[in-house]
C-alpha positions in Angstrom: 90.0 -59.6 20.4 89.8 -58.8 16.7 88.9 -55.3 15.6 85.2 -54.8 15.0 82.4 -52.4 15.4 79.1 -53.6 17.0 75.9 -51.5 17.0 73.6 -52.1 19.9 70.3 -50.3 19.0 68.6 -51.1 22.4 68.9 -47.9 24.3 65.9 -45.8 25.4 64.0 -44.4 22.4 65.9 -46.8 20.2 69.3 -45.0 20.8 72.4 -46.7 19.4 75.3 -47.7 21.6 78.5 -48.6 19.8 81.2 -51.1 20.9 84.6 -51.1 19.2 86.8 -54.0 20.0 90.6 -54.2 19.7 93.5 -56.4 20.6 93.9 -54.6 24.0 90.4 -53.7 25.0 86.9 -52.3 24.3 85.8 -48.7 23.5 82.2 -47.5 23.8 80.3 -44.6 22.2 77.3 -43.5 24.2 76.6 -46.0 27.1 72.9 -46.2 26.6 72.7 -50.0 27.2 73.7 -51.8 30.4 76.8 -53.9 30.6 74.7 -57.1 31.1 72.6 -56.4 28.0 75.7 -55.4 26.0 77.4 -58.7 26.9 74.3 -60.7 25.8 74.0 -58.8 22.6 77.7 -58.7 21.6 78.8 -62.1 22.9 81.8 -60.5 24.6 82.5 -62.7 27.7 83.2 -60.8 30.9 81.9 -57.5 29.7 79.4 -57.2 32.6 81.8 -58.5 35.2 84.5 -55.9 34.5 86.8 -58.3 32.8 86.7 -57.0 29.2 89.2 -54.1 29.6 86.8 -51.3 28.6 89.3 -48.4 28.2 87.2 -45.4 27.1 83.7 -44.1 27.0 82.9 -41.4 24.4 79.7 -39.3 25.0 78.3 -37.5 22.0 76.1 -35.4 24.2 74.3 -35.4 27.6 70.8 -36.6 26.9 69.5 -39.4 29.1 68.8 -41.8 26.3 72.5 -41.8 25.3 74.1 -42.0 28.8 71.5 -43.9 30.9 74.0 -46.6 32.0 77.2 -44.6 32.3 77.3 -45.1 36.1 77.0 -48.9 35.7 79.9 -48.9 33.2 82.1 -46.8 35.5 81.3 -49.0 38.4 82.4 -52.1 36.4 85.4 -50.3 35.0 86.6 -47.7 37.6 89.7 -46.7 35.6 87.8 -46.1 32.3 88.4 -42.7 30.6 85.2 -40.7 30.0 85.3 -38.1 27.3 82.5 -35.5 27.5 82.0 -31.8 26.8 81.4 -29.5 29.8 79.1 -27.5 27.6 76.4 -30.1 28.5 77.2 -30.2 32.2 74.1 -28.3 33.2 72.1 -30.6 31.1 73.2 -33.8 32.7 72.6 -32.4 36.1 68.9 -31.6 35.4 66.2 -34.3 34.8 64.1 -32.0 32.7 67.0 -30.8 30.5 68.5 -34.2 30.0 65.0 -35.6 29.1 65.1 -38.4 31.7 61.6 -37.2 32.7 60.4 -38.7 29.4 60.9 -42.1 31.1 59.0 -41.1 34.1 62.0 -40.3 36.2 64.3 -37.3 36.8 67.9 -38.3 36.8 70.8 -36.1 37.8 74.1 -37.5 36.6 77.4 -37.0 38.3 80.6 -38.5 36.9 84.2 -37.6 36.4 85.3 -36.9 32.8 88.0 -35.5 30.6 86.6 -32.3 29.3 86.6 -32.0 25.5 84.9 -28.6 25.2 87.0 -26.3 23.0 89.0 -29.1 21.5 87.6 -29.1 17.9 89.9 -31.2 15.7 91.9 -32.5 18.7 92.9 -36.2 19.0 91.3 -37.0 22.3 92.4 -40.6 22.6 95.0 -42.8 21.0 96.6 -46.2 21.6 97.7 -49.1 19.5 94.1 -50.0 18.6 92.4 -46.8 17.9 92.6 -43.0 17.7 89.6 -40.7 18.3 89.4 -37.1 17.1 86.7 -34.7 18.5 84.6 -32.4 16.2 82.5 -30.0 18.2 79.0 -29.9 16.5 76.6 -27.9 18.8 73.0 -27.4 17.9 71.1 -30.4 19.1 72.7 -29.5 22.5 75.3 -27.0 23.3 77.9 -29.8 24.0 77.1 -32.1 21.1 80.2 -33.5 19.4 81.1 -36.0 16.7 83.9 -38.5 17.1 86.1 -39.5 14.2 87.4 -43.0 15.1 90.3 -44.6 13.2 90.6 -48.3 13.9 91.2 -51.6 12.1 92.3 -49.8 9.0 89.1 -47.7 8.6 87.7 -44.4 9.7 84.1 -43.8 10.8 82.2 -40.8 12.2 79.9 -41.2 15.2 77.5 -38.3 14.9 75.2 -38.7 18.0 72.0 -36.8 17.4 73.6 -34.2 15.1 73.1 -36.1 11.9 70.9 -39.1 11.1 70.3 -40.8 7.8 68.3 -38.2 5.9 67.7 -35.9 8.8 69.2 -34.1 11.8 68.6 -33.8 15.5 65.9 -31.9 17.2 66.6 -28.3 18.3 63.5 -27.6 20.3 64.8 -28.9 23.6 67.0 -27.1 26.2 70.3 -26.0 24.7 69.1 -26.5 21.2 69.6 -24.1 18.3 68.6 -24.5 14.7 71.0 -21.8 13.5 73.9 -23.4 15.4 73.1 -26.9 14.1 73.1 -25.7 10.5 76.6 -24.3 11.1 77.7 -27.6 12.4 76.2 -29.4 9.4 78.2 -27.2 7.1 81.4 -28.2 8.9 80.5 -31.9 8.7 79.9 -31.6 5.0 83.5 -30.5 4.5 84.9 -33.7 6.0 85.9 -36.6 3.8 82.8 -37.5 1.9 83.6 -41.2 2.0 83.3 -41.3 5.8 80.6 -43.7 7.0 78.5 -42.1 9.7 77.0 -43.9 12.7 74.2 -41.9 14.3 72.6 -41.9 17.7 69.4 -43.4 16.2 68.8 -45.4 13.1 71.0 -46.9 10.4 74.4 -45.8 9.2 75.0 -43.7 6.1 77.9 -41.7 4.7 78.7 -38.0 4.2 78.4 -38.2 0.4 74.8 -39.6 0.6 73.8 -37.0 3.2 75.1 -34.2 1.0 73.1 -35.6 -1.9 69.9 -36.7 -0.2 69.6 -35.0 3.2 67.7 -31.8 2.7 69.3 -30.2 5.8 72.7 -30.3 4.0 71.5 -27.9 1.3 69.9 -25.3 3.6 
């Protein structure tokens, strides 16, 4: 497959799931959409049947609307690498803390993962198609991270619910902290300002625009 980035904005609460394709497989940021729906939306044949070589799942944080279908993806791709911060472990285990109760259910998630807590600036994954570096950005949740992905000759930053176009994530839910989030925003502002950001909700932006127009970057 050619290298491309596909945004699937169909998760709960309009959350974005991202598919990155490469010559040797597929990489997913925040599995908020089912394999069947992702195949229909992306046109990638065999995605739902386990035939598309999904190689890695990258979780920006542990809220239900971003990981709702993680178990379906793992069932379809049992050998997939899952990258997740243990700082959100208590959150995914509790239906109130992970906000699944907002959909009228209380889901406790249990999955194996490679722990990326304490790995700020570490290259978590690399192969011939892609390299992914972790930036720990707590505040929305304790385990929130951003992923800097280098693929197809470009670099992009997946920000989860840390930064949106013109705004930032909520801090009034379990594990949230406004002070900690502002510290994370300051660290993000020091990255390459040309980086395009792909958030957990809403359209893309770039760091330069957020520095200039996002009021939270000047607090």
